[in-house]
N, C-alpha and C positions, 0 to 999 in steps of 0.2 A: 139170688143172682143166677142167670143162665150163662154158662161158659161154653163157647164154641171154639174148638181148636182149629187153627190153620196149620195143617201138617206139612209144611214145606220141608223138604229134606235138608237137614243141617241148620235150618233157621225157623223152627216152629215158634208160633206165638199164639196167644189166646185173644179172643174177642169176648169181653165181659159185658153182659146186657142186663139192665134192670135199673130201678129207681135208686139213685145215689151211687151209681157205678163210678163216678168221678172220684169218690173217696178211696178207691183202690190205687190211686196214682202213687202215693207214697210207697206202698208195698212194691209196686212195679219198679219204680226208680231205685228203691233199695236193693233190688235184685240185679241191678246193672252195675258191674264192677267199674270202679274208677271215676264215677260221676262226682264232680265237686260243685257244679252249678248247672242251672237250667235256663233255657231261653223259652219263655212262654209266648207263643204267637196267637193272637186273637183279633177280634173286631169289636167295634163300639157296642153293637147290640148285645154281645155276650157280657161285656163289662157292665152295661146298663141293667142287664138281667140279674146281676149280682152273683153270677156263677163262679167268679174267681175269688170272691170274698173269703170263702172257706177252703180254697184249693191248697192242699198240702203236697208240695213236691219233694219233701224230705231234705232238700238242699236249697241254698239261696237261689233266687231267680229274678230276672228282669222281664218286664212285659213289653212286647213289641206289637204294635197295633197296625193292622192292614186297613186299607180303604174298603169301602163297601162295594158289593156287586161284582159282576164279571170283569169290570174294569180293573179290579185289583189283581186279577190273574194275569200278570204281565212280567216280562223279564226285568222291568224297572223295579217291581216289587221284590223280586228275588235279589237283585243287586243291593237294594236298600237294606233288606234283612241281613245279608251277608256282611255288609259294612257295619251294621249294628252289632252283629255277633263278634266281629273282630275288635271293635272298640270296647266291648265288655269282657274281652279276654277269653271267650269261649274256646275250649280246646276240642280236639277230636274225640276225647274220651268223655266229654259232657253230653248233654241230651237236649234236644229240642222237643217242646211239648206244644202240640197244636190243639187249641181249644176253640171249637167252632164247627162250622159246616164244611161243605165240600170245597169252597174257595180257600178256606184256611188250611185244611189238610192237604190240598193239592199244592199250594204255594209253599207252605212250611216244609212239607215233605220233599219238594224239589230243592229248596234251600238246604235242607239237611243232606240231601243226596250229593250236593255239589260243594258245600263248604268243607274245607280240608279234605276234599275228594271223598266225602261220605262220613256222616256221623249218625248216631242213633237218634230216633225220634219216637214219640208216643202220641197217638191220636186220642183225644177226648172229644168224641163226636156229640154235638149238642143239637143237631138238626136231624130230621128224619132221613133226608137225602144222604147225609154223612153216615148215619148209622146202618142203613141198609145197603150202602154201596161205596160211596166215595172214600170213606176212611179205611176200607178193608181191601187188601190185595196188593198194595205197594205201587199203584199207578200214581205218579205225581206229574205235575206239569202246569203249563201256562198257555194262554192264547196269544196269537199274533193276528195281525190284520187279515191274513189269508185264511184263518180258520181257528177252531176251538181245539185246545190241547195238542197243538202241533209240535210243541217243544216240551220235552219232559224226560223222565227216567223211571225205570222200574226200581223201586227202593223200598224194601219192606219195613214196616214199623216194628218196634219191639213189643208192642201191645196196642190193642184198641179197646177203649172204654166207651160203651154206648149208654149214656145216662138218660133213661127215658123220662126222668123227672123234668129235664130241661125242655121237653117237647111241649109242655103245658104253656110255655110262654111264646110259642111260635105264632106268627100271624098266619091267616088262612092261606096266603100264597105259598109260604114255606111248606105248609102241609101238602099242598097240591104238588109242589116240586118233588117232595119225597114220595108221595103216592104214585106219581107217574113212573118213577124208577122202581118202586115196589111192584107195580103191576106186571112188569116183565117176568118176575119170578114165578108167577102163576103158570108160566109156560116152560120153565127151566127145571132142572132137577129130575129125580126118578119118578116113574109112574106117569099115568095119563093126566094131561092138564085138566084142571077144573077151577072152580071159583072158591074153593074152601079157604083160601088165604083171607078172603073178605070177612070170614066168620070169627077169626082169632082175635084175642086182645092184643094190645100194642106190643107188649113184651114178646109175645109168641110170634107176632108178625115179623118183628125185627129179627128174632132168633132164626126163624125159618129162612128168611132171605140171607142172613149171614152164613148159615150152614150151607146153603146151596152155593153161595159165592166161594166160601172157603174150600169146598171140595173141588170146584172148578179151577181155582187158583193153584191149589196144591198139585193138580195134575198138569197144569200148563201155565207156569208163572209168567212167562214173557210173551204170551199170545202168539205162539207158533201154530196153534190149531184150535184146540178145544175151547180156550178162553174167549175166543171171538164170539161165542154165543152170548156173552155178557153185553155185547153191543146190540142186542136185539132192540129194534126200534130206534137206534141211535143214528143211523146213516141219514135218514130224512130229518130226524130230530135235530142233529147238529147243523144240518143245512138250513133249517128254519131259524135256529138260534143265530147262525152266522148272518142271516139277513138282518136280524135285529141289531147287529154290531154297527150297521150303517145308520147313523142318527136320522138321515133323511127318509128312512123307510117308514118311520112312524110306528114301528112294532117294538114290543117289549115282551118277548115270550120266555117264560121261565123254563129251566131245563126239563123238569118233570112234565110240564105242559106240552113241550115239544116232543118228548119221548112218547107220551100217550098217543099223540097224533101219529107218530112214527110206527107205533105198534099196530094200529089199525091199518095204516098204509101197507106195512109188511104183510099183514094177513091178506089184504086184498090183492097184493102182488103175487103172493104165494098161490092164491086161488086162480088168478089169471094164468099162472104157469102150470096149473094142474096138480099142485102139490097138496092142497087141502080142499075141504069141501065147505059148503055154506054153514054147516053147523059149527065148524071150528072158527070161521070168521065171526059168527054171532057170539061165540064165547069171548073172543077178543073184545068185541064191543061191550059185552056185559061186564067184563072185569074192569075195563076203563071207566065205564059209567058208574060201576059200583064204588070206585074210588072218587067219584064226583068230579070227573075230568071230561073234557070234550074231545071228540075225535075229528072236529071240523078243521079244515085248513084255514089259516088266516086269510082274510080278504086281500085280494090283490096278489096272491102268490103266483109268481111267474115260473112256469115249468122249466124253461130254458136255463134260467139263472139257478134254480134249485138243482137241476141235474148237473150243471157245471160245478156247483159247490159240493155235491155228492162225490164227484170224481176227484176232488181235492182232499176229501176227508181222510184222516189218518188211517181209517179202517179199510180204505180202498187198496187193492193190490194191482195197480196199473190198469184197472178196468172197473166197471160198475159191479161191485161186490156187495151183497146184502146178506144179512143173517135172516133166514126165512124158516118158517115152520114147514113140516112135511111129514112123510110117512115114517121117517126115522127120528122125528122130533125136530127141534130147532137146530140149525146148522148153517155154516157159511155156504153161500152159493155165489160163484163168480161167473163173469161173462153174461150178466143179465142185459138184455137188449134195451137200448134207450127208448125205443118205441113202446115197449111194455111199461116202462117207468112212467113215461108221459101219459099213456092211456090210463094208468092207475091213478095218477094225479087228477086227470079229468074225471074219472069215476068218483073221486072224492069231492068234486065240485070246482076244481081249478080250471080256468080256461086254457085251452091249448094254444 
């Protein structure tokens, strides 16, 4: 097993990575004082995969099942979970265990953050997206019609278990979803960006991403500054995803697929603003392609609608704010001109 510490002052916890990491759950819960029962939150795909059949929580538990897809990331889901917690007699000293991908950890974590005004939870991440990003760092939340993750809370887990054994059962699209998120880590962390992440085995890839995120979160837990770099590629990515929330759009873009497009967009925008050169743009394209992802905008992308959605994104600070590469590495850049954004979208092939 690889153990990556998240060194938050006063609330440190570990990310445990490797095949069979879920079997560390009993030990984790055993170290939490006062726990008498657990609420296990999951989805049907995890149950169908058999990943709960040998789950040992050390204490009695009930299983609570969320719906599938982004539609399950809703305030209705949180209310339903909290009502189920109340009916089962879950107390503030007990624990919520989220077993699944980013949808499960986001929703279960938010429910844990709000039930009894906050209780402990453990993430058992079974998808690549969850393991490299969503399960780590304490960002919890749900979507509303106006955008993705606009309602949530910073609430840190007691531990994160990244069981790479479960990745073997993922369908191809779930792999793409995680790889799009993984791609951003090639441009974060210490040293000069390169494509070496592509050459590692899966445990090492997850561990490198987790270590980079852990260091960033420990330095800026609530996204007052430095943590914003974790949003690299997400401003356009979330705008493209939000378009897919409208059933009439005919689009269904997974998170990682949208982030991959957003990374290349961010590189092109940074070049337009004179922050990086052609070589660095090409590195972005190479990393995205190396993870078997496309950087093409979806057909019919309307720049005006996308720009409006970017302005509503939770990462915006009352203007068009992007996380962009540059001479000092990846950093937030505010006050980006709308004309530069539209021109960059046009450069990617979107009609103005």
